[in-house]
C-alpha positions in Angstrom: 0.0 0.0 0.0 1.3 3.4 -0.9 1.2 6.3 1.5 2.0 10.0 0.8 5.2 11.5 2.0 5.1 14.1 4.8 4.9 17.1 2.4 3.2 15.2 -0.4 5.6 17.0 -2.7 8.5 15.8 -4.9 10.8 17.3 -2.2 10.0 14.3 0.0 12.7 12.7 -2.1 15.8 13.6 -0.1 18.3 15.9 -2.0 15.8 17.9 -4.0 14.5 21.5 -3.8 12.0 23.3 -6.0 11.8 27.0 -6.8 9.1 28.9 -8.7 9.0 32.3 -10.4 5.8 33.8 -11.8 4.8 36.9 -13.7 1.0 37.6 -13.2 0.9 40.1 -16.1 2.7 37.8 -18.4 0.6 34.8 -17.1 3.6 32.6 -17.3 6.6 31.5 -15.3 9.1 28.7 -14.6 9.9 26.0 -12.1 13.3 24.7 -11.3 14.1 21.4 -9.6 17.5 21.6 -7.9 19.7 18.6 -7.0 21.8 19.1 -3.9 24.2 16.6 -5.5 24.4 15.6 -9.1 21.6 13.1 -9.8 21.3 10.4 -12.5 18.8 11.5 -15.1 16.9 10.4 -18.2 14.0 11.6 -20.3 11.2 10.3 -22.4 9.2 12.3 -24.9 5.9 10.9 -26.1 4.0 14.0 -27.3 4.3 15.1 -30.9 5.2 18.8 -30.3 8.0 19.0 -27.7 10.3 22.0 -26.9 13.4 21.0 -25.0 16.9 21.9 -23.9 19.9 19.5 -23.3 17.8 16.3 -23.6 20.2 14.5 -26.0 22.8 14.3 -23.2 20.4 12.3 -21.1 20.4 9.3 -23.4 22.1 6.2 -21.7 24.8 5.9 -24.4 26.1 9.5 -23.8 28.9 10.7 -21.5 27.3 13.0 -18.9 25.0 10.8 -16.8 24.0 13.3 -14.0 22.4 16.7 -13.9 22.5 19.6 -11.5 18.9 20.9 -12.1 15.9 20.5 -14.3 13.7 23.3 -15.6 10.0 23.4 -16.5 8.9 26.6 -18.2 6.1 28.4 -19.9 6.7 30.5 -22.9 7.0 27.9 -25.7 10.4 28.1 -27.3 11.0 31.5 -25.7 10.9 29.8 -22.3 14.0 27.8 -23.1 15.9 30.9 -21.9 14.9 29.9 -18.4 17.7 27.3 -18.4 20.3 30.0 -19.0 19.1 31.8 -15.8 19.3 28.7 -13.8 22.8 28.0 -15.2 23.9 31.5 -14.2 22.8 31.1 -10.7 24.4 27.7 -10.3 27.7 28.9 -11.9 27.8 31.7 -9.3 27.8 29.0 -6.6 30.6 27.0 -8.4 28.2 24.1 -9.2 28.5 22.1 -12.4 30.3 19.4 -14.4 34.0 19.8 -14.1 35.9 20.3 -17.3 39.5 21.4 -16.7 39.4 24.6 -14.8 35.7 25.2 -15.7 32.4 24.1 -14.3 29.4 23.8 -16.6 26.1 23.4 -14.8 24.0 20.7 -16.5 20.5 22.0 -16.7 18.1 20.2 -19.1 14.7 21.7 -19.6 11.3 21.6 -21.3 8.7 24.1 -22.2 4.9 24.3 -22.6 2.9 26.7 -24.8 1.0 29.4 -22.8 1.3 32.3 -25.2 -2.5 32.6 -25.9 -3.8 32.6 -22.3 -4.8 36.3 -22.0 -1.4 37.4 -20.5 0.7 40.4 -21.7 3.3 38.9 -24.1 4.7 42.2 -25.6 8.0 41.9 -23.7 10.2 43.8 -26.1 13.4 42.5 -27.6 14.2 39.7 -25.2 11.7 37.4 -23.3 11.9 37.5 -19.5 12.5 33.8 -18.9 16.2 34.0 -18.3 15.6 36.3 -15.3 12.7 34.1 -14.2 14.9 31.1 -14.2 17.5 32.9 -12.1 14.8 34.1 -9.6 13.3 30.6 -9.4 16.7 29.1 -8.5 17.3 31.7 -5.8 13.9 30.8 -4.2 14.3 27.1 -4.2 13.3 25.3 -1.0 11.7 22.1 0.3 8.2 23.6 0.5 6.4 25.3 -2.5 3.0 26.2 -3.7 0.9 24.3 -6.2 -1.6 25.5 -8.9 -1.2 28.9 -10.6 2.5 29.3 -10.0 5.8 28.7 -11.7 5.5 26.8 -15.0 1.8 26.3 -14.2 1.0 30.0 -14.0 -0.7 30.2 -17.4 -1.4 26.5 -17.9 -4.8 25.2 -19.1 -6.5 21.9 -19.9 -9.7 21.4 -21.9 -12.3 23.6 -20.2 -10.3 24.4 -17.1 -7.2 26.2 -15.9 -4.3 23.8 -15.4 -1.4 24.3 -13.0 1.7 23.1 -11.2 1.2 19.8 -9.4 3.2 17.6 -7.2 2.8 14.4 -5.1 4.9 11.8 -3.4 4.5 8.2 -2.4 6.4 5.9 0.1 6.6 2.3 -0.9 6.3 -0.6 1.6 10.1 -0.9 1.4 10.5 2.7 2.6 11.6 4.0 -0.8 10.3 7.4 -1.8 9.1 8.5 -5.2 7.9 12.0 -6.1 6.3 13.8 -9.1 6.4 17.4 -10.3 4.3 18.4 -13.3 3.1 21.5 -15.2 -0.3 20.5 -16.5 -1.2 22.2 -19.8 -2.9 19.4 -21.8 -5.0 19.5 -25.0 -7.3 16.9 -23.3 -9.4 16.8 -20.1 -8.4 16.1 -16.5 -12.0 15.5 -15.5 -14.5 12.9 -16.5 -16.8 14.4 -19.1 -18.4 17.6 -17.7 -18.2 16.4 -14.1 -16.0 17.6 -11.3 -14.5 14.1 -10.9 -10.9 13.6 -11.8 -9.7 10.8 -14.1 -6.9 10.2 -11.5 -9.5 9.4 -8.7 -8.6 5.7 -8.3 -5.1 6.7 -7.1 -6.1 9.6 -4.7 -4.7 9.4 -1.2 -7.0 11.0 1.3 -8.8 14.1 -0.1 -5.7 15.6 -1.8 -7.8 16.7 -4.8 -11.3 16.8 -3.5 -12.0 13.2 -2.4 -14.9 12.8 -4.9 -13.8 9.5 -6.3 -15.1 8.4 -9.7 -18.7 9.3 -10.7 -21.4 6.7 -10.3 -22.9 6.1 -12.7 -20.4 7.2 -15.2 -21.7 10.2 -17.2 -22.8 9.5 -20.8 -20.2 11.9 -22.1 -17.3 10.2 -20.2 -15.9 8.5 -23.3 -16.3 11.5 -25.6 -13.0 12.9 -26.9 -12.9 16.4 -25.4 -10.0 18.6 -26.5 -9.2 22.3 -26.9 -9.7 21.9 -30.7 -13.2 23.4 -30.2 -11.6 26.3 -28.2 -9.7 29.4 -29.1 -6.8 28.0 -27.1 -6.6 24.9 -29.3 -2.8 25.1 -29.8 -1.9 26.0 -26.2 -0.7 22.6 -24.9 1.9 20.3 -23.4 2.3 18.6 -20.1 5.9 18.4 -18.8 7.0 16.7 -15.6 9.6 15.0 -13.5 9.5 11.7 -11.6 12.2 11.3 -8.9 13.3 8.6 -6.5 15.9 8.2 -3.7 17.1 4.9 -5.1 20.4 4.4 -7.0 19.5 3.8 -10.6 21.4 3.5 -13.9 20.5 5.9 -16.7 18.8 3.0 -18.5 16.7 2.3 -15.4 15.9 6.0 -15.0 14.7 6.1 -18.6 12.4 3.1 -17.9 11.1 5.0 -14.9 10.3 8.0 -17.1 8.4 5.7 -19.5 6.4 4.3 -16.7 5.5 7.8 -15.4 3.9 8.5 -18.8 1.3 6.0 -17.8 0.3 8.5 -15.2 -0.4 11.0 -17.9 -2.7 8.5 -19.6 -4.5 7.8 -16.3 -5.1 11.4 -15.5 -5.6 13.1 -18.9 -8.0 12.0 -21.7 -6.6 12.1 -24.4 -2.9 12.3 -23.7 0.3 12.3 -25.9 -1.4 13.8 -28.9 0.4 15.3 -31.9 -0.3 18.8 -30.5 1.1 18.0 -27.0 4.8 18.0 -26.3 4.3 15.6 -23.4 7.6 14.8 -21.7 8.8 13.2 -18.4 12.3 13.6 -16.9 13.4 11.0 -14.4 15.8 11.6 -11.5 17.5 9.2 -9.1 19.2 11.0 -6.2 20.6 7.8 -4.7 20.2 9.3 -1.2 18.7 6.0 0.1 22.0 4.3 -0.6 20.1 1.4 -2.1 19.8 -0.2 -5.6 16.4 -1.9 -6.3 15.8 -5.6 -6.8 13.8 -6.4 -9.9 10.5 -6.8 -8.0 11.0 -3.5 -6.2 11.8 -1.8 -9.5 8.5 -3.1 -10.9 6.7 -1.7 -7.9 8.6 1.6 -8.3 7.5 1.9 -12.0 3.8 1.3 -11.0 4.1 3.9 -8.2 5.6 6.3 -10.8 2.4 6.2 -12.8 0.1 6.6 -9.8 2.1 9.4 -8.2 2.3 11.3 -11.5 -1.5 10.9 -12.0 -2.1 12.3 -8.5 0.3 15.2 -9.2 -1.6 16.1 -12.4 -5.0 16.2 -10.6 -3.5 18.2 -7.7 -2.2 20.8 -10.2 -5.6 21.4 -11.7 -7.3 21.2 -8.3 -5.1 24.0 -6.9 -5.5 26.5 -9.7 -6.6 30.0 -8.8 -8.4 32.5 -11.0 -6.9 35.6 -12.7 -8.2 38.4 -15.0 -8.7 37.4 -18.6 -8.5 33.7 -18.0 -9.6 31.7 -21.0 -11.1 29.0 -18.7 -12.5 28.8 -15.2 -10.8 27.0 -12.3 -11.8 23.6 -11.0 -13.1 25.0 -7.7 -15.7 27.0 -9.5 -17.4 23.9 -10.8 -20.7 22.9 -9.3 
């Protein structure tokens, strides 16, 4: 049986901190996940429209196996600049991959599209994401807010505001796994037009409303609801991180990222479309000092899916309203 960690955040995985920076006028922002020590990392992209930075180095056959931070950002391709701000902050601290006399902070990242959400995007010559990345790094801590913050500031799903979500699980073995996600999907996080989340079977306590699944299921539950009927039809992509305190190889980390994508499919209908850039990073901090046996790794992969599904629902559940929003927040539903 899985239980939530003490914070029910990805920072329940020892060795991780999260920082957010948001601009309410821009209706966008970024989120940084900092590793206190370099962590083994991998990535898996299953959406058809990704925007990424430094993801090639995460392939198991490449040289650099560990990262110093990961960045999730709004802003579409403009948001890739957030990684430069994180890099600058880490370089000031002397953190990075050692190459001769130099240290190069390793900061992969991914972006979502939030340019059509009613925010002010006339930023002049250069977009603000580099400074937002620097600010997010400076604010990193073990506790952070969910919903309309960081990379989730301007996020949406079909019919509702999205947001930044996180959750954690502790396995029977004592291993911790955590998820962090910016939910900006083309599809729906709720069942039909109801208030019930697709992720309901995995909910722990009342972390996103405690409603369970609807009974009976609404007649429109199986209908394919997407933003293609909305003005915000192209404003998509769910980007996330799954992390554990186990010691993993890069190949095992990639398998964990693949498993976490099942959480997208459990919490969003439909997921992984040609107009989503759906991506999951995986991190293994190794702070438990343990390597998993095969049976434990299978359990870990299952927990990756359920924890990610919970994080997605929590991000939508925690969203708060702002002026000129294209969609209402979940809490406004009756």
